[in-house]
C-alpha positions as CSV (number, residue, x, y, z in Angstrom):
1,M,103.1,107.4,87.5
2,A,101.9,110.1,89.8
3,A,104.3,111.0,92.6
4,V,103.8,109.5,96.1
5,T,104.9,111.6,99.1
6,P,108.1,110.1,100.5
7,L,108.0,108.8,104.0
8,V,109.6,111.2,106.5
9,S,111.3,108.5,108.6
10,P,111.2,104.7,109.0
11,G,109.3,105.1,112.3
12,G,107.1,108.1,111.5
13,D,103.5,108.7,112.7
14,A,101.5,105.7,111.4
15,R,98.3,107.8,110.8
16,A,100.2,110.4,108.7
17,V,102.1,107.7,106.8
18,L,98.9,105.8,106.0
19,H,97.2,108.9,104.7
20,S,100.2,109.7,102.5
21,L,100.3,106.1,101.1
22,V,96.6,105.9,100.5
23,T,96.3,109.2,98.7
24,G,99.4,108.4,96.8
25,T,98.0,105.0,95.7
26,V,94.9,106.7,94.4
27,Q,96.8,109.5,92.6
28,A,99.1,106.9,90.9
29,K,96.0,104.9,89.8
30,A,97.6,101.8,91.3
31,S,95.7,98.6,91.9
32,D,97.7,97.3,94.9
33,L,99.9,98.6,97.8
34,H,102.4,96.3,99.5
35,L,103.9,97.1,102.9
36,R,106.8,95.0,104.4
37,T,109.0,95.5,107.4
38,G,112.5,96.6,106.4
39,A,111.5,97.6,102.9
40,V,110.0,100.6,101.2
41,P,106.4,100.3,100.1
42,F,105.6,99.0,96.6
43,L,102.7,99.9,94.2
44,R,101.3,97.9,91.3
45,V,100.6,100.2,88.5
46,D,99.2,98.9,85.2
47,G,100.3,95.4,86.3
48,R,103.9,96.3,87.1
49,L,105.4,96.6,90.5
50,V,107.2,99.9,91.3
51,K,108.9,101.2,94.5
52,V,107.6,104.2,96.4
53,P,110.2,106.8,97.2
54,G,111.1,107.0,100.9
55,S,112.5,105.1,103.9
56,P,112.1,101.4,104.7
57,L,109.2,100.7,107.1
58,S,110.0,99.7,110.7
59,A,108.2,96.8,112.4
60,P,106.4,99.1,114.8
61,L,105.2,101.3,111.9
62,V,103.9,98.3,109.9
63,E,102.1,97.1,113.0
64,G,100.7,100.6,113.5
65,L,99.5,100.7,109.9
66,L,97.9,97.2,110.3
67,T,96.1,98.3,113.5
68,L,94.7,101.4,111.7
69,T,93.6,99.5,108.5
70,S,92.3,96.3,110.1
71,G,90.8,97.8,113.3
72,R,92.7,95.1,115.3
73,L,95.2,95.6,118.1
74,P,98.5,93.6,117.8
75,T,97.3,91.2,120.4
76,Q,94.3,90.4,118.1
77,F,96.3,89.8,114.9
78,G,96.6,86.0,115.5
79,E,99.5,83.9,114.3
80,E,99.5,83.7,110.5
81,S,97.2,85.7,108.3
82,F,93.8,87.3,108.0
83,E,91.6,89.3,105.7
84,F,90.0,92.7,106.3
85,S,88.6,95.8,104.6
86,Y,89.6,99.4,105.2
87,E,88.1,102.7,104.0
88,L,89.4,106.2,104.2
89,P,86.1,108.2,103.8
90,Q,85.8,110.2,100.6
91,V,89.2,108.9,99.4
92,A,89.4,105.1,98.9
93,R,88.4,101.7,100.0
94,F,90.7,98.7,100.2
95,R,90.6,94.9,100.5
96,G,93.4,94.0,102.9
97,H,95.4,90.8,103.6
98,A,97.8,90.7,106.5
99,F,100.4,87.9,106.8
100,R,103.6,87.0,108.5
101,E,106.9,86.9,106.6
102,S,110.5,86.8,107.9
103,G,109.1,86.9,111.4
104,A,107.2,90.2,111.0
105,W,103.9,91.4,109.7
106,A,103.3,92.4,106.1
107,I,100.2,94.0,104.4
108,S,98.8,93.8,100.9
109,L,96.0,96.3,100.1
110,R,93.9,96.0,96.9
111,L,92.3,99.3,95.9
112,I,88.5,99.2,95.5
113,P,86.9,102.3,93.9
114,L,84.3,104.0,95.9
115,V,81.9,104.1,93.0
116,V,81.0,100.9,91.1
117,P,82.0,101.3,87.4
118,T,79.4,101.0,84.7
119,F,79.3,98.2,82.1
120,H,80.4,100.7,79.5
121,E,83.4,101.9,81.6
122,L,84.4,98.2,82.1
123,R,83.9,97.3,78.4
124,L,81.9,94.3,79.3
125,P,80.2,92.4,76.5
126,P,76.5,93.1,75.8
127,V,75.4,89.6,77.0
128,V,76.3,90.7,80.6
129,K,73.1,92.8,80.7
130,T,71.1,89.6,79.9
131,L,72.8,87.7,82.7
132,C,71.7,90.4,85.1
133,E,68.1,89.4,84.6
134,V,67.3,87.8,88.0
135,Q,66.7,84.2,87.2
136,P,67.5,80.9,89.1
137,G,70.9,79.6,88.3
138,L,74.6,80.0,88.8
139,T,76.7,82.6,87.0
140,L,80.5,82.4,87.4
141,I,83.1,85.2,86.8
142,T,86.5,83.7,86.5
143,G,90.1,84.7,85.9
144,P,93.5,85.0,87.5
145,T,94.2,87.2,90.5
146,G,93.9,90.9,89.6
147,S,91.8,90.4,86.5
148,G,88.8,92.5,87.7
149,K,86.5,89.7,88.8
150,S,85.2,91.6,91.9
151,T,84.6,94.7,89.9
152,T,82.6,92.9,87.2
153,A,80.6,91.2,90.0
154,A,79.9,94.5,91.7
155,A,78.7,96.0,88.4
156,M,76.4,93.1,87.9
157,L,75.1,93.1,91.4
158,R,74.3,96.8,91.2
159,A,72.5,96.3,87.9
160,M,70.4,93.6,89.5
161,A,69.7,95.7,92.6
162,M,68.6,98.6,90.3
163,S,66.3,96.5,88.2
164,D,63.7,95.7,90.9
165,T,63.1,95.6,94.6
166,L,65.1,92.6,95.6
167,H,66.9,91.2,98.6
168,V,70.6,90.9,97.6
169,V,72.8,89.0,100.1
170,T,76.6,89.0,99.7
171,V,79.1,86.9,101.6
172,E,82.6,88.1,101.2
173,D,86.1,87.7,102.8
174,P,86.4,90.6,103.1
175,S,83.5,92.8,101.8
176,E,84.7,94.9,98.8
177,Y,82.5,97.2,96.9
178,R,79.5,98.9,98.7
179,I,76.3,98.5,96.8
180,T,74.2,101.6,97.8
181,D,71.5,103.9,96.5
182,T,69.3,101.2,94.9
183,P,65.6,100.3,95.5
184,S,66.7,96.9,96.8
185,C,67.4,95.6,100.3
186,I,71.2,94.9,100.4
187,S,72.8,92.7,103.1
188,Q,76.6,92.6,102.7
189,R,78.2,90.2,105.2
190,E,81.9,90.1,105.9
191,I,83.7,87.1,107.3
192,G,85.3,87.9,110.7
193,R,83.1,91.0,111.1
194,D,79.5,89.9,110.6
195,T,79.9,86.1,110.7
196,R,82.6,83.6,111.8
197,S,83.0,81.7,108.5
198,F,81.9,81.2,104.9
199,S,80.2,78.0,106.0
200,D,78.1,79.7,108.8
201,A,77.2,82.6,106.5
202,L,76.1,80.4,103.6
203,K,74.1,78.0,105.8
204,S,72.2,81.0,107.2
205,A,71.7,82.6,103.8
206,F,68.9,80.1,103.0
207,R,66.9,81.6,106.0
208,E,67.4,85.2,104.9
209,D,65.0,85.1,101.9
210,P,67.5,86.2,99.2
211,D,66.6,86.8,95.6
212,V,70.2,87.2,94.7
213,L,73.2,85.6,96.5
214,F,76.7,86.6,95.8
215,I,79.4,84.2,97.1
216,G,82.8,86.1,97.1
217,E,84.7,83.0,95.9
218,I,84.0,79.3,95.3
219,R,87.0,77.9,97.1
220,D,86.1,74.4,98.3
221,P,83.5,71.6,97.8
222,E,81.4,73.0,100.6
223,T,81.1,76.4,99.0
224,L,80.3,74.8,95.6
225,E,77.6,72.7,97.2
226,V,75.9,75.7,98.7
227,A,76.1,77.5,95.4
228,L,74.4,74.6,93.6
229,Q,71.8,74.1,96.3
230,S,70.9,77.8,96.2
231,A,70.6,77.8,92.4
232,E,68.5,74.7,92.5
233,S,66.2,76.3,95.0
234,G,65.4,79.2,92.7
235,I,68.0,81.8,93.8
236,S,70.0,83.8,91.3
237,V,73.6,83.0,92.4
238,L,76.7,84.9,91.4
239,S,80.3,84.0,92.3
240,T,83.9,84.2,91.3
241,F,86.4,81.4,90.6
242,H,90.2,81.3,90.0
243,T,90.4,79.7,86.5
244,S,91.6,81.0,83.2
245,S,88.8,79.8,80.8
246,A,85.4,78.2,80.6
247,L,86.9,74.8,79.9
248,R,89.2,75.0,82.9
249,T,86.3,76.2,85.0
250,E,84.2,73.1,84.2
251,Q,87.2,70.8,84.8
252,R,88.1,72.2,88.2
253,L,84.5,72.4,89.4
254,I,84.0,68.8,88.6
255,A,87.3,67.8,90.1
256,M,86.2,69.3,93.4
257,A,83.8,66.4,93.8
258,P,84.9,62.9,94.9
259,T,85.4,60.6,91.9
260,D,82.3,58.5,92.7
261,D,80.1,61.7,92.8
262,Q,81.4,63.4,89.7
263,V,78.7,62.1,87.3
264,H,76.1,63.5,89.7
265,V,77.9,66.9,89.9
266,R,78.1,67.0,86.2
267,G,74.3,66.7,85.9
268,R,73.7,69.3,88.6
269,L,76.1,71.8,86.9
270,A,74.5,71.2,83.5
271,D,71.1,71.9,85.0
272,T,72.0,75.0,87.2
273,L,74.8,76.8,85.4
274,R,73.7,79.9,83.5
275,A,77.1,81.2,82.2
276,V,80.8,81.5,82.7
277,L,82.6,84.9,82.1
278,S,86.3,84.4,82.0
279,Q,88.4,87.6,81.9
280,R,91.9,89.0,81.8
281,L,93.3,92.5,81.8
282,L,95.7,93.2,79.0
283,P,98.2,96.2,78.7
284,R,96.6,99.0,76.6
285,K,98.5,99.8,73.4
286,G,100.4,103.1,73.4
287,T,99.3,104.5,76.7
288,R,98.7,103.7,80.4
289,G,95.9,101.4,81.6
290,R,94.6,98.0,80.8
291,V,91.9,96.6,78.6
292,L,89.4,93.9,79.6
293,C,89.3,90.8,77.4
294,C,86.4,88.3,78.0
295,E,85.5,84.8,77.1
296,V,81.8,84.1,77.4
297,M,80.1,80.7,77.7
298,I,76.3,80.6,77.8
299,N,74.9,77.2,79.0
300,N,72.9,76.3,75.9
301,F,72.0,72.7,74.8
302,A,75.5,72.1,73.2
303,V,77.3,73.2,76.4
304,K,75.0,71.2,78.6
305,D,76.0,68.1,76.6
306,C,79.7,68.9,77.1
307,I,79.2,69.3,80.8
308,R,77.2,66.1,81.3
309,E,79.5,63.8,79.2
310,A,83.1,63.7,80.3
311,A,84.2,62.7,76.8
312,R,82.7,65.9,75.4
313,T,84.0,68.4,77.9
314,Q,87.1,69.1,75.8
315,L,84.8,70.3,73.0
316,I,83.7,73.5,74.9
317,P,86.2,75.8,73.1
318,S,84.9,74.7,69.7
319,V,81.3,75.3,70.9
320,L,82.3,78.9,71.8
321,E,84.0,79.4,68.4
322,R,80.8,78.3,66.5
323,A,78.1,79.9,68.7
324,T,78.9,83.6,68.2
325,D,75.2,84.1,67.1
326,Q,74.2,83.2,70.7
327,L,76.4,86.0,72.2
328,M,79.2,83.6,73.1
329,Q,82.8,84.5,72.3
330,S,86.2,82.7,72.7
331,F,89.1,84.5,74.4
332,D,91.2,84.4,71.2
333,K,88.4,85.8,69.0
334,Q,88.1,88.7,71.4
335,L,91.9,89.2,71.4
336,V,91.8,89.5,67.6
337,A,89.0,92.1,67.8
338,L,91.0,94.1,70.4
339,V,94.1,94.1,68.2
340,R,92.1,95.1,65.1
341,E,90.6,98.1,66.9
342,G,94.0,99.2,68.2
343,A,93.2,98.7,71.9
344,V,96.1,96.2,72.4
345,S,99.2,95.5,70.3
346,A,99.7,92.4,68.1
347,D,102.6,91.3,70.4
348,V,100.4,91.4,73.4
349,G,97.6,89.5,71.6
350,L,100.0,86.7,70.7
351,A,101.5,86.6,74.2
352,Y,98.1,86.1,75.8
353,A,96.6,83.9,73.1
354,S,95.5,80.3,73.9
355,A,96.3,79.3,70.3
356,P,98.9,81.8,69.0
357,N,99.0,80.3,65.5
358,D,95.3,80.7,65.1
359,V,95.5,84.3,66.2
360,R,98.4,84.9,63.7
361,R,96.2,83.5,60.9
362,L,93.3,85.6,61.8
363,L,95.5,88.7,61.9
364,N,97.4,87.7,58.8
365,L,100.7,87.9,60.7
366,P,103.9,86.1,59.5
367,G,105.8,83.6,61.5
368,L,103.5,80.6,61.9
369,Q,105.1,77.9,64.1
370,P,105.0,74.3,62.9
C-alpha cells in the first residue's frame, strides 16, 4: 500500500492532519478511513483494514477533524450520530458518518471518486445499458456494505442524464457522487443540508416533475411506498437495498409490509419492478484490487409469477439459471466465469459461492461435499 504521512503529534493542527490523511487515503487507493479518539487512523485497502503510521488521535483533534469535514461546530454535533459529505477540491470527496463511542466522537469516511467510472471500468454486465433506458419502473441495486452499489447507481444515473434532456432528482443521506456536465437538469438533495428528512424530500419529489428519481436507499416501509408510487406514476426509479441476492431482495421487500398487506405488495412489485442487480466485490487474483461479480434478475413473465405467488418465490434462483438468453445471470454462474478467465482464484470462487458444490462441478474441481 502507498505510504501515508505519519501524524506529527496526537494534538497536531487539524487542517494539516486532515490534508495528510485525505491525500494518503487517495494515494493508498483505500475505500474507507476510520478515525477514533485514542487510536491511530485505519484505512481499508482492498477489503482489509490496515493501520496508518503515526500517533493516536486526541479527542480535541478528532472533534477538529469532524468540524472541518462536516461543517458543524461541536455544539451542533448532536448526541449520537449523523451523516455528512466532505470534499477536498481537486483531491477527493467522501461520504461521512460521525458517531459516539466510548464517550468520544469517531468518524468513518468512505472515499467517493471525483469522476463517475464508466460501465467498462466497473465491468458491469451489458444489460445495465438497457436498464438505463428511461422507462417507468423500479430498478434496484443490492449488495452488502462496501460492494459498490453507490458507484453503480452513479454510473447508471450519468448514463441516463447523458441520453436525453431529463430532470434527474436524487435524494441521498448524504449526497455522494456529483452528476455534472450532462444535458440534463440535475437536482441532488442531501438530507440535513437541503431537506430535513427522507420523508419530506420524497413527498416533495412528486411536485418537482422528475423523469428519473434516485432514492439513496430503501430503508423502511415508507421509503418503499414512495418508490412504488413513483414507479406506478410513470417515473423511472433507481434505488439501493442491503440484500445479497435477487431472492433475498424480494423476500425482504415483501416482509416490510404488514402481513395482511403482503399480497397487495406482491402484486405492486410484480407490476413495477424492472430489475434487480445484486453485486459483490471479490479479491482480484494475483494482484491488488477487487472484481465486481453481479447477479442480474430481469422482471420477465416467469419472475412476475414468482413475485406474485408466495409459493413460487423460492424458484427465482432457478429462473435465473435458465434465462441466460434474456441477459439474466446467477451469482454462481458469474463466479465460474470469473474463475475461468483468471480474474479471481478458485478458492475465492468457492468461498463466495451460494452453492459451492455446483461451482466445484462446473469448474471440474475435486472435493465435492456430501
